N, C-alpha and C positions, 0 to 999 in steps of 0.2 A: 706792370709790364716788365719783361726782362730786357735789358739793353741788348743791342744787336750782337755785340761780341760774345756775351755769355749765351745767348741763344744759339749762335753758331757752335760754340765750344760744347754745349750740352748735347748736340746731335751725335757726337761720338764718345761723350763721357757723361751719361746721364745718371749714372748710379749715385745714390746718396750714401754718405757715411752715416752710420747709425746714430740716432740721438742718444744723449747721455742717459743711462738708466742706473739707478741705484747709487750707493756711495762707493766712491773710488778714491784711491791714493795715488799720488805721483810725485816725482821730484820737481817737475816744472809744469805749471799750468799757464797756457797762453790764451787769452781771450781776444779772439779776432782772427779770422781765417783768410785774410788778404795777403798781399805781398809782404808786409812787414812781419806779420805773425808767422807766416810759412818760412821766410828767410831766417828768422830768428830760430825757429824750431830746427830747421835743416842744418844751419851752421853750428848750433850747439850740439846737435846729435853727431855731426861729422867730427867735432874735436873731442867729444866724450861719448862714444857709442854705447856706454853702459847706462847713460842717463835715460830715465823714463820720462816722456813728455807727452802731455795731453793738450790738444788744441780744441777750443770750443768756438763754434761759429753759430750765430743766431739764425742765419739763413743758409745759403750755400756759399762755399768758399769762392770769393771773387764776386759776390753779389753787390758789394760796395764799390768804392772808387777803383779797386784793382781790376774790375771787369768792365768799367765804363769810361775809361780814359782814352786818349787818342793813340796810344801804343807808341809814342815817340820816346825812345830810350836815350835821354840826353844827359850831359855831364853838368858840372858846376863851373866850367871854365868861363862861360859868359858872365858869371857873377863874381869873378875874382876881385873886382874892386871892393865890392860890399864885403866879401869874405875878409879881405885884408883890413878894412876899416873896423870890422867887428872883432877879429881874432888875431891880427898881426900877420906879418909876412910869412913866417915859417908855417904856421898852422894853415893859412890860406893856400899856400903852395901844396901842402900835404893833402888837403881836402880836395883840391882840383885833381891832383894825380890819383887819388883813391877813386874819385868819381869817374875818371877815364878808365882806370883799371876795372872798375865794376862792369863796364860794357863787355869786356872780354871774359870776365869771370862768369857773367850770366850766360854768354854764348857757349862757353866751355861746359858749363853745368848742363845746358840743354842737349849739347852733343853727347856728353857722357851718359845721360839718362834717357836718351832716345825721345826727347820731347819736341815735337814738331810745333813750334810756337811761331812759325813764319819769321824767324830771326834773320833780318838782313842788315848787315853792318855796311851800309852805304853812305854814312855821314849825315851832316846836317848843314843847311844853308840858311843863314840869317840875312834877310833882304830888306830893302827900302822900297816902299811903294809910293813915296812922294819925295820931293826935293828936301823937305824939312827933316826926313828921316836919314838922308845920306850922310854918312860919317858918324853915326851915333855909336858904332862899334869901335871906332878908332882908338879911344882912350883905353879900353880894356885890352885891345889887341897890343898896344904899346906896352901896357903893364905886364901882360903875359910874356911878351918877348923879352922884356927886361929880367923877368923871373926865370927864364929858361924853360918855359912850359908852353910854348906857343905852338898850337896845332892849326891855326887859322891862316888862310891866305885870301886875299881879295881876288875876285874874278872880274874879267871884262864884262861889260854890260850885256853883250850878245850871249856870252857864256852863261851869265845868270839867268837870262830869259830861256835859254835852251835847257839848262839843268832843272830849272823850276817849272818849266812847262808853260810859263805865262809872261807875256811882254809887259804885264803890269809891274813886275819887279824891275826896278830901275838900276839897282846896285846890290851887291851882296858879298858876304864873306862865307867861306866854306871850311868846315873841319871834317876830316874823315873819321873822327873818334865819336861816333853816334850810331844808333841802329833804330830800326822800327820792328815791332813785334805785334802779333795778334794777342791783345792783353787777356782775352778770355782763355785762349789756349794756353797761355803762359801760366796763369794762376791755377787752372785746372791741372796742368801738367806738374806744377810744383806740389799740389795737393797729392797727386798720385805718387810722385817720387818720395814725398814725406811718409806716406803710408807704407811704401815698400821698405823704407828704412826702419820701420817699426814705431813710428810716431802715431799715437792714437788720435784720430780726428773724429769729432762729433759735430755734425751739422744739425740744423734745426734745434739748436740747444742754447737759447738765449740766457744770459746771466740775469737772474732775478735780483740778487743781492750778493754781497760777499762779507766775510768777516776777516779783518786783517790778520789776526792771530799774532805771533806765529804758532803753528802753521796757518796759512791762509785757507779759507774754506769758500769756495764759489758754488752757489746754489742755482740750479736750473729747474724747469718745471717738473722734471722726472728724476732728478738725481742731484748729486753734489760731488765736488772734487776737493779733496784735502791735499794742499801742495806746499812743499818747502819753499818754493819760489813761485812768484806769480808775475806775469807780464800782461799789461794792457796795451793791445795794438788795435785800437778802435778808430784812429784817425779822426775824421770829421764828427764821429759819433761821441767823442770824448767829452765834448762840451755839454751835451745833454745828459750824459751818464754821471759826470762829476762837475757840479756847478762851479767848483773852485777854478775850473779852466775856461769858464765862459768868456772871460775877457782875454784869454790867451790866443784865441783865433777868431777870425771872422770867416763865416761860411758863405761861400759864394759859388755859383754854378759855373761849370764849363759845359758848353752846349755843342753838339755835333750833329752833322748830317752825313749820310754816306749814300753814294749812287748805286744804281744797278751795275752789273758787270759791263764794262766797256773797254776791254783791253786794246782793241785796235785804235780807238780814239786816243787813249792815253799814250800809246806808243807813238802815234803820229805827233802828239803835242811835245814829246820828249821825255815823258815820265816813264822811263824804262827800268828803273831800279826802286830801291826802298828809301831814297833820300827824304828826309823830313824838311819842310820849308816853314820858316816862321818869319813874319814881318816885324818891324820895329815899333809897333804900337805899344802903348802901356798895357793894354789888354790885347795881346797878340792874336791875329788870325794865324792858325797853323793848319797845314794840310800835308797829305802824303797819299800815295797809291797803296793798294793792298796786293798781296800775292795773287789773288784771284781776279785782279783787274778792276777794282773799284777805286773811287776817289773819295776820301774822307776829309772833310773841313770842319774845323771847330774854332770856337772863340770863348775865352773866359770873361769873367766880370759882368755877368748878366743878372741873375737872380740872387738877391742877398737874403739870408735867413735872419730872422729876429731872435735874438736871445739864445743863439747857439742851438736852436731846434731844427731838426731836419724836416722840412715841410713836405707834404704829399707831392708837390710839383717836381721834386727831385726824382720821383719814380714814374714820371709820365713823359710823353713826347715833348720835345723842347718847345716851350712857348715862343722861341725865337727862330723856329724852323724857316719861316718866310724870309727873315732877315739873312740867315745863313745861306739859304738858297740863292738869294740875290748876290751875296758876296761870292759864292762859288761860281755863279754865272759871270760875275765881273772879272774874276781871274781867268775863267775858261769859258768863253762865249760858245765854243763848239759843243759844250755839254748841255746847252739849253734844252735840247730835246731828250736828254737822258733822264729817266725817272729817278726820283729819290727813293731809295729802299726804305730807310728808316731815319728817325732823328731821336735823340735822347739827351739827357743831361745828368749831372751828378753833382754832389757837394764836394767842394775843394776846401781844405782846411788851410786858410791863409794866416800865416803868423805874422807878427810885427816886423821880424827880421827878414822874412822871406825864406827861411830855412827851417827844417825840422829841429825839434828839441827833445831831449830825453832827460830822465831823472828817476829819482826814487819817490814814490807816492808818500806824501806826508813825512818824508825823511826815513821811512822804513827800509831797513837794510835788505829786505827779501822781496819788495814789490816795486816793479819798474814799469815805466811807460815811455812811449815815443810817438810823436805825431807832428803835424804842421808842415807837410811837404810843400804846400803853397803852389800846387799845380804842376810840380815836377817830381813825381815819385816813382816812376817805373824803374829808373836806374838807381836813384838815391835810396830807395827802399832796401836794396841789397846792403847799402852802407848802414841803414838802420838795423838790419839783421846782424851786421858785424858789431855794432855798438851794443845792442841788447843781449846778444849771445855772450859777449865779453863780460857784461855786467853780471849775467846769470851765472857764469862760470867763475866769478870772482877773480878775474884776470887783472893784472896790472900791465896795461899796454897803452899805446897811443890812443885807442878808442876810449878806454875808461878814463883817461886823463884829459880828453878833449873837452873844450869849453861847451861843445854841443850837449854835454851830459849835465849841465848846470841848470836845466829847466828853461822856461820861456825867457826871451831877452827883452821883454817889454809887454806892456798891457794896452789893449784898446780901451777907449772910454766906456763907461757903463751905458746900459740902455736907459732911455730911448736915444741918447746922443749918438751911440755907435751906429745904429741902424739909419737914423737920419743923416748922419755924416757920410755914411757909406753911399747913400743914394745921391747926395750932393756931389761927392767926389766922383762917382760914376758918370753923372751927367756932365760934369766939367771935363772929364777925360773924353767923353764922346764929342763934346764941342771942339776940343783940341784936335781929335782925329779928323773931324769934318773940315776943320780949317787947314790941316795938313793935306788932306785929299784935294782940296781946292787951291793949294799952293798959296794960301794966305799966311802971313806971318802971325802965329798964335802966341806971341810973346805975353800979351795981357792974360791969356788963358793960362800959360805956364805960371805966371806969378800968382794968379787966383788958385790954381791947382796946388801950388806949393804950400800956400797958407792953409788950404782945406786939408791937405794930407797931414800936415803937422798937427792940425787940430784933432784929426781922427786917429792919430798915432801910427800913421802909415810910414814905413821906412822909405828912404830915397831909393830910386831905381838906378842902379849902376849900369 
């Protein structure tokens, strides 16, 4: 089945780019036609229009994570403490500012190229849905303010309830630097813009194997591409394609439901714009309205993959549809009689650090990769394009010098310990969430969870 967003996007853009046929040559071959691959191709072409670029996509552009996320275009500001711990104050500050700039870069590109991706720059609201969650954002807000990059401000409780549309949200902080988009229309719009720029895209062209060269040669069922530079932008599919990355990410689902159109009800609840709302759980609930008057709600941390393999369940209706529907009705009791149009899920590539990482495959100077967005890729994938295009163009800049280009910042335990540990950690997190919902002190669960997270190689949550 196709996820809801891609089904909608294909109604107005159902043409397929031709599959690769015969032997071809190019300056740059990019394997993967999602946000990262397309932004890399577009940004490299913008800076060097003479560059010949081929993008290979095994299915349709956007059929992977890029077309099945929640469409929340967020920054890295809420992760400033972790960025600072990993990379130091100066680089953390630069990356937060770059992630904020990416919001407007994406909006500007869409406007320039006439792409209607339902871009709404209405900000984001981080909320607390229990007493235990109140104040969890205070340390990062203080650190951002001290660094001079503070875009958040706390809202009164009644304002939080009004802006979020739900009295279940007890407190919250708001930042105007965020947006929501229709991810299917965004990725298909990037595909169209890339082809208009002269970038050659071949869908239904899965990579069978490749020879590193140089030059690198990528072989597909009906052809091959010989390229001076090669980029792998496969995200969650990197682990099953390259076993060397199996312990670099944990593949976990993010599951979503979306309602039928109900604009009058949403307006009455206060959801009158495109603000995204995220609570303060470890595996957050996130929701937002759509431009056509629907309500989408999702939650990560549900289905874990074994050994980096993408299981069939990731291409089906969400196994957690009933649980998500109950959560939606808990936030919005007035939607109990509004039908659910669709549910879906998709694989998220969670890294140990919680941030994507980039590098050269096996140290080869002409082969690059980037993945590990950890559930926040709509905006940061633009930054991924900045990094990979800079590497492809052999530039010496802040992106090529960034520690993000040094490969994974840690490894998960090997199987079967990783899978078993992930399930134990997930269950402990859920016990903690239930305790918070019931306003019980979950200190013993926190201690247990910390031990399990350390054993599983999970980074701390800032």
